[in-house]
FIGUSE-676823 format. One record per residue (C-alpha): residue in three letters; x, y, z. Coordinates in steps of 0.5 Angstrom, whole numbers, padded with zeros to 4 digits, always signed. Example, Ala and Ser with C-alpha at 12.3 -4.5 7.8 and 13.67 -1.06 7.14 Angstrom:
2
ALA+0025-0009+0016/SER+0027-0002+0014/
This chain:
432
UNK-0188+0131+0095/UNK-0182+0132+0090/UNK-0176+0128+0093/UNK-0170+0132+0091/UNK-0165+0128+0086/UNK-0159+0129+0092/UNK-0164+0126+0097/UNK-0160+0120+0102/UNK-0153+0123+0099/UNK-0149+0126+0105/UNK-0147+0133+0104/UNK-0141+0134+0100/UNK-0136+0135+0106/UNK-0138+0129+0110/UNK-0135+0125+0104/UNK-0129+0121+0106/UNK-0123+0123+0102/UNK-0121+0118+0096/UNK-0115+0119+0096/UNK-0108+0121+0099/UNK-0107+0127+0095/UNK-0114+0129+0097/UNK-0113+0127+0105/UNK-0107+0132+0104/UNK-0111+0138+0100/UNK-0116+0138+0106/UNK-0110+0137+0111/UNK-0107+0144+0107/UNK-0113+0147+0106/UNK-0117+0147+0111/UNK-0115+0150+0117/UNK-0121+0146+0122/UNK-0123+0140+0120/UNK-0127+0135+0124/UNK-0124+0129+0128/UNK-0126+0124+0124/UNK-0124+0127+0118/UNK-0117+0128+0120/UNK-0116+0121+0122/UNK-0118+0118+0116/UNK-0113+0123+0112/UNK-0108+0121+0117/UNK-0109+0114+0116/UNK-0109+0115+0108/UNK-0103+0119+0109/UNK-0100+0112+0113/UNK-0103+0107+0107/UNK-0099+0111+0102/UNK-0094+0112+0106/UNK-0092+0105+0107/UNK-0095+0103+0100/UNK-0089+0108+0097/UNK-0085+0105+0102/UNK-0087+0097+0100/UNK-0086+0100+0092/UNK-0079+0103+0094/UNK-0077+0096+0096/UNK-0080+0092+0091/UNK-0076+0097+0086/UNK-0070+0095+0091/UNK-0071+0089+0091/UNK-0072+0088+0083/UNK-0066+0092+0082/UNK-0062+0088+0086/UNK-0064+0082+0083/UNK-0063+0084+0076/UNK-0057+0087+0078/UNK-0055+0079+0081/UNK-0058+0077+0074/UNK-0054+0081+0070/UNK-0048+0079+0074/UNK-0050+0073+0072/UNK-0051+0073+0065/UNK-0044+0076+0066/UNK-0041+0071+0068/UNK-0045+0066+0063/UNK-0043+0070+0057/UNK-0036+0069+0060/UNK-0037+0062+0061/UNK-0040+0062+0053/UNK-0034+0066+0051/UNK-0029+0061+0055/UNK-0032+0056+0051/UNK-0033+0058+0045/UNK-0025+0059+0045/UNK-0025+0052+0047/UNK-0029+0049+0042/UNK-0025+0054+0036/UNK-0019+0050+0040/UNK-0021+0045+0039/UNK-0024+0045+0032/UNK-0017+0048+0030/UNK-0014+0042+0033/UNK-0019+0037+0030/UNK-0017+0041+0023/UNK-0010+0040+0024/UNK-0010+0033+0026/UNK-0015+0033+0020/UNK-0009+0035+0015/UNK-0005+0030+0018/UNK-0009+0024+0017/UNK-0010+0027+0010/UNK-0003+0027+0009/UNK-0001+0021+0012/UNK-0008+0018+0008/UNK-0005+0022+0001/UNK+0002+0018+0002/UNK-0001+0011+0003/UNK-0006+0012-0003/UNK+0000+0014-0008/UNK+0004+0007-0004/UNK-0001+0003-0006/UNK-0002+0006-0012/UNK+0005+0005-0015/UNK+0004-0002-0012/UNK-0002-0003-0017/UNK+0004-0001-0022/UNK+0008-0006-0022/UNK+0007-0011-0028/UNK+0012-0016-0026/UNK+0016-0018-0021/UNK+0022-0015-0025/UNK+0019-0010-0023/UNK+0020-0010-0015/UNK+0028-0007-0015/UNK+0025-0001-0017/UNK+0019-0001-0013/UNK+0022-0002-0006/UNK+0026+0004-0006/UNK+0020+0008-0009/UNK+0016+0005-0004/UNK+0021+0007+0001/UNK+0021+0015-0001/UNK+0014+0016-0001/UNK+0013+0014+0006/UNK+0019+0017+0009/UNK+0021+0010+0011/UNK+0028+0009+0013/UNK+0029+0003+0013/UNK+0023-0002+0008/UNK+0024-0010+0009/UNK+0021-0015+0004/UNK+0022-0023+0004/UNK+0019-0027+0000/UNK+0017-0035+0001/UNK+0022-0038-0003/UNK+0017-0044-0005/UNK+0012-0039-0008/UNK+0016-0034-0011/UNK+0024-0036-0012/UNK+0023-0038-0019/UNK+0020-0031-0020/UNK+0023-0026-0017/UNK+0029-0022-0020/UNK+0036-0023-0016/UNK+0036-0018-0010/UNK+0030-0020-0008/UNK+0030-0024-0002/UNK+0027-0030+0000/UNK+0027-0036+0004/UNK+0022-0042+0005/UNK+0017-0041+0008/UNK+0019-0045+0015/UNK+0024-0041+0015/UNK+0020-0035+0015/UNK+0015-0038+0020/UNK+0019-0040+0025/UNK+0022-0033+0025/UNK+0015-0030+0026/UNK+0014-0034+0031/UNK+0021-0032+0036/UNK+0017-0025+0036/UNK+0015-0022+0043/UNK+0009-0025+0042/UNK+0011-0033+0041/UNK+0006-0037+0036/UNK+0001-0031+0036/UNK+0005-0028+0031/UNK+0004-0032+0025/UNK-0003-0033+0025/UNK-0006-0028+0020/UNK-0012-0025+0024/UNK-0007-0024+0030/UNK-0004-0015+0030/UNK+0003-0014+0027/UNK+0009-0014+0031/UNK+0011-0007+0034/UNK+0016-0006+0039/UNK+0024-0004+0039/UNK+0029-0007+0034/UNK+0033-0009+0040/UNK+0027-0014+0042/UNK+0027-0018+0036/UNK+0032-0024+0035/UNK+0033-0025+0028/UNK+0033-0018+0026/UNK+0037-0018+0020/UNK+0033-0023+0017/UNK+0027-0018+0016/UNK+0031-0012+0015/UNK+0035-0016+0010/UNK+0042-0013+0014/UNK+0044-0012+0020/UNK+0041-0006+0023/UNK+0046+0000+0023/UNK+0048+0003+0030/UNK+0042+0009+0030/UNK+0037+0004+0027/UNK+0039-0002+0033/UNK+0036+0002+0038/UNK+0030+0005+0034/UNK+0023+0001+0033/UNK+0020-0004+0027/UNK+0014-0006+0025/UNK+0014-0014+0022/UNK+0008-0017+0019/UNK+0006-0024+0015/UNK+0004-0023+0008/UNK-0002-0028+0007/UNK-0005-0031+0000/UNK-0011-0026-0001/UNK-0015-0034-0003/UNK-0012-0038+0002/UNK-0010-0034+0009/UNK-0007-0039+0012/UNK-0002-0040+0007/UNK+0004-0036+0008/UNK+0007-0032+0003/UNK+0012-0027+0007/UNK+0013-0022+0011/UNK+0015-0014+0010/UNK+0019-0009+0015/UNK+0019-0002+0017/UNK+0024+0002+0021/UNK+0025+0007+0024/UNK+0031+0010+0028/UNK+0026+0013+0032/UNK+0024+0008+0039/UNK+0017+0011+0039/UNK+0015+0011+0033/UNK+0013+0004+0032/UNK+0010+0003+0039/UNK+0005-0003+0041/UNK+0000+0003+0043/UNK+0000+0007+0035/UNK-0005+0006+0030/UNK-0004+0001+0025/UNK-0009+0002+0019/UNK-0006+0005+0014/UNK+0000+0000+0015/UNK-0005-0006+0015/UNK-0009-0003+0008/UNK-0002-0002+0005/UNK+0001-0009+0007/UNK-0005-0012+0006/UNK-0005-0010-0001/UNK+0003-0011-0003/UNK+0001-0018-0002/UNK-0005-0018-0006/UNK-0001-0015-0012/UNK+0005-0019-0011/UNK+0001-0025-0011/UNK-0003-0022-0017/UNK+0004-0020-0021/UNK+0007-0027-0019/UNK+0000-0030-0023/UNK+0001-0025-0028/UNK+0008-0027-0029/UNK+0007-0036-0029/UNK+0001-0034-0035/UNK+0007-0030-0039/UNK+0012-0035-0038/UNK+0007-0041-0040/UNK+0005-0037-0046/UNK+0012-0035-0048/UNK+0016-0041-0044/UNK+0017-0048-0047/UNK+0014-0053-0042/UNK+0019-0059-0043/UNK+0026-0055-0044/UNK+0025-0050-0040/UNK+0027-0045-0045/UNK+0023-0039-0050/UNK+0019-0042-0054/UNK+0018-0039-0062/UNK+0012-0034-0059/UNK+0017-0031-0054/UNK+0024-0031-0060/UNK+0018-0028-0065/UNK+0016-0022-0060/UNK+0023-0020-0058/UNK+0027-0021-0064/UNK+0025-0016-0068/UNK+0027-0011-0062/UNK+0034-0013-0061/UNK+0036-0012-0069/UNK+0034-0005-0068/UNK+0037-0005-0062/UNK+0043-0007-0067/UNK+0042-0003-0072/UNK+0041+0003-0068/UNK+0048+0002-0064/UNK+0052+0000-0071/UNK+0054-0008-0068/UNK+0054-0014-0072/UNK+0048-0019-0071/UNK+0048-0027-0072/UNK+0044-0032-0071/UNK+0044-0039-0070/UNK+0041-0045-0073/UNK+0041-0052-0069/UNK+0039-0059-0069/UNK+0040-0064-0066/UNK+0042-0070-0070/UNK+0040-0078-0069/UNK+0034-0075-0064/UNK+0029-0080-0068/UNK+0032-0085-0067/UNK+0033-0084-0058/UNK+0026-0083-0059/UNK+0025-0090-0064/UNK+0028-0094-0059/UNK+0029-0091-0052/UNK+0021-0088-0052/UNK+0019-0081-0052/UNK+0020-0080-0045/UNK+0027-0082-0045/UNK+0027-0077-0052/UNK+0024-0071-0047/UNK+0030-0072-0042/UNK+0035-0072-0047/UNK+0031-0066-0051/UNK+0032-0063-0044/UNK+0038-0064-0042/UNK+0041-0061-0050/UNK+0037-0055-0049/UNK+0040-0054-0042/UNK+0047-0055-0044/UNK+0046-0050-0050/UNK+0042-0045-0045/UNK+0049-0046-0040/UNK+0053-0043-0045/UNK+0049-0037-0048/UNK+0050-0030-0045/UNK+0045-0026-0041/UNK+0043-0021-0048/UNK+0043-0028-0052/UNK+0036-0030-0054/UNK+0036-0037-0055/UNK+0029-0040-0056/UNK+0026-0047-0058/UNK+0023-0047-0065/UNK+0019-0054-0064/UNK+0022-0061-0065/UNK+0029-0061-0063/UNK+0030-0055-0067/UNK+0033-0049-0064/UNK+0036-0041-0065/UNK+0040-0037-0062/UNK+0040-0029-0064/UNK+0047-0026-0061/UNK+0047-0018-0062/UNK+0054-0015-0061/UNK+0057-0022-0064/UNK+0061-0023-0070/UNK+0061-0029-0075/UNK+0067-0032-0072/UNK+0065-0031-0065/UNK+0058-0034-0067/UNK+0062-0040-0071/UNK+0066-0041-0064/UNK+0059-0042-0061/UNK+0057-0047-0065/UNK+0063-0051-0064/UNK+0062-0051-0057/UNK+0056-0053-0057/UNK+0057-0059-0062/UNK+0062-0061-0057/UNK+0057-0060-0051/UNK+0052-0065-0054/UNK+0057-0070-0057/UNK+0059-0071-0050/UNK+0052-0071-0047/UNK+0051-0079-0044/UNK+0044-0081-0046/UNK+0045-0086-0041/UNK+0045-0081-0035/UNK+0040-0076-0037/UNK+0035-0081-0039/UNK+0036-0086-0033/UNK+0037-0092-0038/UNK+0042-0097-0041/UNK+0044-0095-0048/UNK+0050-0094-0052/UNK+0047-0089-0057/UNK+0049-0081-0057/UNK+0046-0075-0060/UNK+0051-0069-0065/UNK+0048-0061-0067/UNK+0049-0059-0073/UNK+0049-0052-0074/UNK+0048-0046-0079/UNK+0050-0040-0078/UNK+0047-0033-0081/UNK+0050-0025-0081/UNK+0045-0020-0080/UNK+0046-0014-0084/UNK+0041-0008-0084/UNK+0034-0009-0086/UNK+0034-0017-0085/UNK+0029-0019-0082/UNK+0028-0024-0076/UNK+0026-0029-0081/UNK+0030-0028-0086/UNK+0036-0029-0082/UNK+0032-0037-0079/UNK+0031-0039-0087/UNK+0038-0037-0089/UNK+0041-0040-0082/UNK+0037-0046-0084/UNK+0040-0047-0090/UNK+0047-0046-0087/UNK+0045-0052-0082/UNK+0042-0056-0088/UNK+0049-0055-0092/UNK+0052-0057-0085/UNK+0049-0063-0084/UNK+0052-0065-0091/UNK+0058-0062-0089/UNK+0059-0057-0095/UNK+0058-0050-0091/UNK+0062-0045-0094/
């Protein structure tokens, strides 16, 4: 017998409801269902209600967590905004500090450039006020070692023996360490400095006396243990130069200034050796040739007269022959010293060679030059060879001088030739 395809399958009405919706439909649609199906429907509905409650609880929990997360995110956003604001403030402050430091750097760069523009120590009196203005310093003091710079610096630049500078540095608060190159400079109140006028160049006035200062030794850059001077900065503000302040730029400036001063001094020495007569200390012919034309041009522009004296020492060869060249050199140097003591600062005095000297005197008339020649002859005749040469002798020297008046258009060489001729005429006793 053929089996039905529905064999073994329970009747439709015996099947349990598949879900809560079907159970609810059965309960609402059938007025009478058996207890078993009713129980199944009720169980499904209870399970559905439980799951719904659980889903609602989960949703509420999730909503609460989301709300909490949103609140936390809000706090984090606010914190980030605060942090960003602080970063912006810090960046702004950093930029302002950078601008300030850049301004300070530019000042010191300009000051260092001004130092390096110095060509001679003669420029120092003009350079110091310029540096003071560039660095905005109420006071800038400089004292240089007399042994190193004394013969080169112009009047008005303070010098002192190295031992005195070292002694004053050692008296600064901090003791002898202050004179050691590797130690930091003195930073502190001016009132604590035992001898402030030594470093500042003059006794500090009332406002400055209550202020602060920096004092630093200057050292030979090639021989760091060798003291060459001291530089000082002072300000009425007692806090400007305090021990806790940074001094990097000041240190760099001081080192540069020290090096420039030394280089300029060495340059001045080379120039001096090139244009100075080593024996007598007067200018040499090179210097005369370099500057004589300029003096004559100045006289021509100003409409001034000018005269040249040609001076030759008489009987000088006899001194060399009788007393030796060492004594002759001393006599020559003494004679040059006598002549140099009688010329004006703006006269050009030079040794041409041997025992011959010239004096180019702008603004001097023939009468002035002739009177000067007479004084020079008297000074040379009064010179005691025994004293200046350190020997027992009765020898003496004298001088012959020729005077030539300059006329516009005359060159220094023409003046020298004319004065030379008149000097030889004076030797013969027939100068006109």
